[in-house]
N, C-alpha and C positions, 0 to 999 in steps of 0.2 A: 518620522511620519506617524501620524495618529491612526492606527489600524482600526480603532473602534468606529471611526466614521465610515470606513470601508465595510465593516461587518454589519452595519445597519441595513445595508442593501444586499448583502450576500449571506446566504445561509446554506451550509453544507448538510448533507443528509445525516452524517454521524457526528457532526460537530468537529471534524478533524481540522478544517480550516480555522475555525474559531479558536481551537486549542493551540494550533500552531501560531496564530497571530498573537494570542495571549502570551505565549512563551517569549516570542520576539519582543513584544512590547514591555514585558516585565523583566526581561533579562534572564528568565529561567532557562535551564538546560533543555534542549530538545530530546535528550536521552530518556525523558519520562514519557515520551509519546511513541506509540507503535505506528509507524508509517508503513503501510503495506507496500509490497512490491508492485510495480506498475501493472504486471500481469493480472493481479487480483482485480484491479479496476476494470480492465478490458473483459475479463472472463465474467465478472458480475454483470456487466451490461449485456453480454451475449446470452447468459443464462436467463436474465430477466426478459429479454426480447423473445427468446425462444419459448419460454414456458409461461410467460405472462404473470410472473410473480415479482415480489419485491424481496431482495436479499440485503443483509448488512454485509459490509466488507468482511467482517469476522466469519460470517456463514460461508461466503464465497471462498475465502481462504481455506477454511476447514474442508469444504467439499473438494477443493483442488488438492489438498494434502492427502485426503482419502483416496483420490484417484491417482496418486503417485507423484504429483508435482512437488518440487522442493525448491526453495530459494537457494540458488547456487552461489550467492555471495558468501564470502568468509565471514566469520563473526566480527572481525575487525572492520571489514567493509560495511557490514550491517550497522555497526556502532557509528561509523562515519557517514552512513547514508550514501555510500558510493557503490556503484556496480562496476566491477572490473570484467570486461569482456575477454581479456586475454588470459585470465586466471582459471577459466572454466576448463574442466577436463572433458575430452571427447568421450561420449558414451557410446556403447555398442548399439548398432541399429537393430532393434528387436525383430525387424522384418527381413533381415538378410540371412 
């Protein structure tokens, strides 16, 4: 499939889609791209909606980390781009 024809009509904010399609089209490894956890996309939208600002994914991810969020995937799962729900350790409830 020729992804360049798709890209003429789709533009992502940070160019993440374009970079992803370029890697797929050229056969380059996806390891060179940082694809943020899905939480980052949702939190960014919520922050922008709440505060009427525009944030990059990098900024949203940094704010999340400063607030204590961490990506719970193991380094191997991050390398593979896979989230394993069964591998998460239960954390203590801070409110109990």
